[in-house]
C-alpha positions in Angstrom: -24.8 -46.9 -35.4 -22.0 -49.2 -36.2 -23.5 -49.8 -39.7 -22.8 -46.3 -40.8 -20.8 -46.6 -44.0 -21.8 -43.8 -46.4 -22.2 -40.1 -45.7 -23.8 -37.4 -47.9 -22.3 -34.0 -47.6 -24.4 -31.1 -48.8 -22.0 -28.2 -49.8 -18.7 -27.6 -51.4 -17.0 -25.1 -49.2 -14.0 -25.4 -46.9 -15.8 -27.3 -44.2 -17.3 -29.7 -46.7 -14.0 -30.4 -48.3 -12.3 -31.1 -44.9 -15.1 -33.4 -43.7 -15.0 -35.3 -47.0 -11.2 -35.8 -46.8 -11.1 -36.9 -43.2 -14.1 -39.3 -43.5 -12.5 -40.9 -46.6 -9.3 -41.4 -44.7 -11.3 -43.1 -42.0 -12.7 -45.6 -44.5 -16.2 -44.0 -44.8 -17.7 -43.5 -48.3 -18.6 -39.9 -49.1 -20.9 -38.4 -51.7 -20.9 -34.6 -52.1 -24.0 -32.8 -53.2 -23.3 -29.4 -54.7 -24.9 -26.3 -53.2 -24.6 -23.4 -55.7 -23.7 -20.1 -54.0 -21.4 -17.2 -54.9 -17.9 -17.6 -53.7 -16.0 -14.9 -51.7 -13.7 -12.9 -54.0 -10.9 -12.6 -51.4 -10.0 -14.3 -48.2 -7.2 -13.6 -45.8 -6.0 -17.0 -44.6 -4.0 -16.6 -41.4 -0.8 -18.6 -40.8 -2.5 -20.9 -38.2 -5.5 -21.6 -40.5 -3.1 -22.4 -43.4 -1.0 -24.7 -41.1 -4.1 -26.5 -40.0 -5.3 -27.0 -43.6 -1.9 -28.3 -44.7 -2.0 -30.7 -41.8 -5.5 -32.0 -42.6 -4.9 -32.4 -46.3 -1.2 -33.5 -45.9 -0.4 -30.7 -48.4 2.7 -28.8 -47.1 2.7 -26.8 -50.4 -1.0 -25.6 -50.2 -1.2 -22.0 -51.4 2.6 -21.8 -51.5 2.5 -19.6 -54.6 -0.1 -17.1 -53.5 0.6 -13.5 -52.4 1.8 -13.1 -48.8 0.4 -10.5 -46.5 3.2 -9.2 -44.2 1.7 -6.1 -42.6 -1.5 -5.1 -40.9 -2.3 -1.4 -40.6 -5.1 -0.6 -38.0 -6.9 2.7 -37.3 -9.4 1.8 -34.6 -11.4 4.1 -32.5 -9.7 7.5 -31.9 -6.2 6.0 -32.1 -3.5 6.9 -34.6 -2.9 4.3 -37.4 -0.6 1.5 -36.2 1.4 -0.8 -38.4 2.0 -4.4 -37.1 3.7 -7.4 -38.6 1.3 -10.0 -40.0 1.4 -13.4 -41.6 -1.1 -14.8 -44.0 -2.1 -15.5 -47.6 -4.5 -13.6 -49.7 -6.6 -15.9 -52.0 -10.0 -16.1 -53.6 -12.3 -18.7 -52.1 -12.5 -20.4 -55.5 -8.8 -20.8 -55.7 -8.6 -22.1 -52.2 -11.4 -24.7 -52.9 -9.6 -25.8 -56.1 -6.5 -26.5 -54.0 -8.6 -28.6 -51.5 -10.7 -30.7 -53.7 -9.7 -34.3 -54.3 -9.3 -35.2 -58.0 -9.5 -38.9 -57.4 -12.5 -39.1 -55.1 -14.1 -42.5 -55.4 -17.7 -43.1 -56.6 -20.0 -44.1 -53.8 -23.5 -45.6 -53.7 -26.5 -43.2 -54.0 -27.7 -44.1 -50.5 -26.4 -42.4 -47.4 -26.6 -43.4 -43.7 -25.9 -39.9 -42.4 -26.0 -36.4 -43.8 -23.7 -33.4 -43.1 -25.4 -30.2 -44.0 -22.5 -27.8 -44.8 -24.3 -25.3 -47.0 -27.8 -24.0 -47.4 -30.7 -23.9 -45.0 -30.6 -26.0 -41.8 -32.8 -29.2 -41.7 -36.4 -29.0 -40.6 -36.6 -28.6 -36.8 -33.3 -26.7 -36.5 -33.5 -22.9 -35.9 -30.9 -20.3 -36.8 -30.1 -17.8 -34.0 -28.7 -14.5 -35.0 -27.0 -12.1 -32.6 -27.2 -8.9 -34.5 -28.4 -7.4 -37.8 -25.1 -6.2 -39.2 -24.9 -6.3 -43.0 -21.7 -6.3 -45.0 -20.9 -5.5 -48.6 -17.9 -5.8 -50.8 -16.2 -3.9 -53.6 -13.2 -4.2 -55.9 -10.8 -1.3 -55.5 -7.5 -0.1 -57.1 -4.6 0.8 -54.8 -3.0 4.2 -55.5 0.3 2.8 -54.3 1.1 -0.7 -55.5 3.5 -1.1 -52.6 0.5 -1.4 -50.4 -0.3 -4.9 -51.9 1.5 -6.7 -49.1 -0.7 -5.2 -46.4 -4.2 -5.6 -45.0 -6.0 -2.6 -43.6 -8.7 -2.3 -41.0 -10.4 0.9 -39.9 -13.4 1.9 -37.7 -15.7 4.7 -38.8 -18.7 6.3 -37.1 -21.2 3.7 -38.1 -19.2 0.7 -39.1 -15.8 -0.5 -40.2 -13.8 -1.3 -43.3 -11.4 -4.2 -44.1 -9.1 -4.1 -47.1 -7.6 -7.4 -48.4 -4.9 -7.4 -51.1 -5.4 -9.1 -54.4 -3.1 -9.2 -57.4 -1.0 -6.3 -58.7 -2.7 -3.1 -57.7 -6.2 -4.6 -57.2 -7.6 -5.2 -53.7 -11.0 -6.2 -52.2 -12.9 -4.1 -49.7 -15.3 -5.3 -47.0 -17.7 -2.8 -45.5 -19.7 -3.6 -42.4 -22.5 -1.3 -41.3 -23.0 0.5 -44.6 -22.2 0.4 -48.3 -18.6 0.5 -49.5 -19.0 4.0 -51.1 -20.7 5.4 -47.9 -18.1 4.1 -45.5 -15.2 5.0 -47.8 -16.4 8.6 -47.8 -16.0 8.7 -44.1 -12.6 6.9 -44.0 -9.4 8.7 -43.0 -7.1 5.7 -43.6 -8.4 3.5 -46.4 -10.4 6.0 -48.4 -7.4 8.1 -49.6 -5.5 5.0 -50.6 -8.0 3.5 -53.0 -10.1 4.1 -56.0 -13.5 2.3 -56.1 -13.7 0.0 -59.2 -16.9 -1.9 -58.7 -19.2 -2.3 -55.7 -21.3 -5.3 -55.2 -25.1 -4.6 -55.0 -25.6 -7.8 -52.9 -25.2 -7.4 -49.1 -24.8 -10.4 -46.7 -25.3 -11.1 -43.1 -22.1 -10.6 -41.1 -23.6 -11.1 -37.6 -22.6 -14.1 -35.4 -25.1 -16.9 -35.7 -25.6 -20.5 -34.8 -28.1 -23.3 -35.6 -29.7 -25.2 -32.7 -30.0 -28.0 -32.4 -26.8 -28.8 -34.4 -27.7 -32.5 -35.0 -30.5 -35.0 -35.3 -30.9 -38.7 -35.5 -29.0 -39.1 -38.8 -27.6 -35.6 -39.5 -25.5 -32.8 -38.2 -24.8 -29.2 -39.5 -21.4 -27.9 -40.2 -19.7 -25.0 -42.0 -21.8 -22.0 -42.8 -25.0 -23.8 -42.1 -24.0 -24.5 -38.5 -22.2 -21.4 -37.3 -21.1 -18.0 -38.6 -18.4 -15.7 -37.2 -18.3 -11.9 -37.4 -15.5 -11.1 -39.9 -14.0 -8.6 -37.4 -11.9 -11.4 -35.8 -10.6 -12.8 -39.1 -11.1 -16.4 -37.8 -13.8 -17.6 -40.2 -11.6 -20.0 -42.3 -9.9 -21.5 -39.2 -13.2 -21.9 -37.5 -14.6 -23.7 -40.6 -11.7 -26.2 -40.5 -11.8 -26.8 -36.8 -15.5 -27.5 -36.8 -15.1 -29.8 -39.8 -12.4 -31.7 -38.0 -14.7 -32.2 -35.0 -17.7 -33.1 -37.2 -15.7 -35.7 -39.1 -14.4 -37.1 -35.8 -18.0 -37.3 -34.4 -19.3 -39.2 -37.5 -16.2 -41.5 -37.5 -16.9 -42.2 -33.8 -20.5 -43.1 -34.5 -19.4 -45.3 -37.5 -17.0 -47.2 -35.2 -19.8 -48.0 -32.7 -19.4 -45.1 -30.3 -22.2 -43.6 -28.2 -24.1 -41.6 -30.8 -26.1 -39.4 -28.4 -23.0 -38.5 -26.3 -20.9 -37.8 -29.4 -23.6 -35.5 -30.9 -24.1 -33.7 -27.6 -20.3 -33.1 -27.4 -20.4 -31.6 -30.9 -23.3 -29.3 -30.0 -21.7 -28.0 -26.8 -18.3 -27.5 -28.5 -19.8 -25.3 -31.2 -21.8 -23.3 -28.6 -18.6 -22.8 -26.6 -16.6 -21.7 -29.7 -19.3 -19.1 -30.5 -19.2 -17.8 -26.9 -15.4 -17.4 -27.1 -15.9 -15.6 -30.4 -18.5 -13.2 -28.9 -16.2 -12.3 -26.1 -13.4 -11.4 -28.6 -15.8 -9.4 -30.7 -16.9 -7.5 -27.6 -13.4 -6.1 -27.1 -13.3 -4.8 -30.7 -16.8 -3.3 -30.7 -16.3 -1.7 -27.3 -13.2 0.2 -28.6 -14.3 0.8 -32.2 -16.6 3.8 -31.5 -19.1 5.2 -29.1 -22.0 6.0 -31.4 -25.5 4.4 -31.5 -24.3 1.8 -34.1 -21.5 0.6 -31.9 -23.6 0.5 -28.8 -26.3 -1.6 -30.5 -23.6 -4.1 -31.7 -22.4 -4.4 -28.1 -26.0 -5.1 -26.9 -26.4 -7.8 -29.5 -23.1 -9.4 -28.6 -24.1 -9.5 -24.9 -27.4 -11.2 -25.8 -25.6 -13.8 -27.8 -23.1 -14.4 -25.0 -25.9 -14.8 -22.5 -27.7 -17.3 -24.8 -24.6 -19.4 -25.1 -23.9 -19.2 -21.4 -27.4 -20.5 -20.6 -27.0 -23.4 -22.9 -23.7 -24.3 -21.4 -24.7 -23.7 -17.8 -25.3 -27.4 -16.9 -23.1 -29.0 -19.5 -20.4 -30.2 -17.2 -16.9 -31.0 -18.4 -16.5 -32.1 -22.0 -16.9 -35.9 -22.4 -14.4 -36.2 -25.3 -11.2 -34.7 -26.5 -9.5 -34.7 -29.9 -6.5 -36.9 -30.3 -5.2 -36.1 -33.8 -8.3 -36.2 -35.9 -10.2 -38.7 -33.7 -12.2 -38.3 -30.5 -11.5 -40.2 -27.3 -13.3 -40.3 -24.0 -11.8 -38.0 -21.4 -10.9 -39.4 -18.0 -12.8 -37.1 -15.7 -11.7 -37.0 -12.1 -14.4 -37.8 -9.6 
């Protein structure tokens, strides 16, 4: 499809912003269609994720003024709490997106040759596969000790786990997976005594790993939250969104430049499936050691089902046909 010259991106999240920026740099016109959704009140952006975004957007100062997280305190399974050094930035999703959006984005024609679905439901014919039924909820809490503001906290309890992300001053945000914030706080030995609940959200959300298949069609692909979702236990969601956006933009750019569309889209599908399988393997280690109750055993069974599904899809894939060179894809030389 060498005539591809304009792309519609549905969504305004991190993945959408990265796709738009990279496609414009490649000379492809982009139009963004807003998809209204609540933003996440607090994100913990790791140092690798931040470095990747700064590279993509050529913004070495991105999030430079936001609070740093320097410690990670973990109470997992039956082990005593452990303090570890940590590097990252605590930021609201809205503030992060404000820093990523281009203020001088050019106007483009109303037509589009290709669509990137980066928010909302997948296109007709694509199915979302979920590997679990774990729900999460969030709450705003106040720290009893303001000195804790430079740390993130993670703790397993009998039927779930808690993650505390620092905010501003003595305010922090709590994520609870497996039950409501008040219920899991009542069972907490590490985080519960350190915080006071301010306001709990009544809206829960799906926190189980998931992927859409197929990930592309004749004139579309899925990216961002529409394409794939990671369990927050690994703290890799933002980095994954950026990596997938880099790959999506490289695939669309390759198509626009006359590349083999079917091969490029197949590479994208297999790469997302492989990334989910790696994620499920990492999650398995956490859920195996988090607890031995029914909730934890069910989570492990669901992760295994997801890993088996990914393995079956990849069983006859062969070696990747492409590799990233910077922000472009190039054919790999595969030895015979």
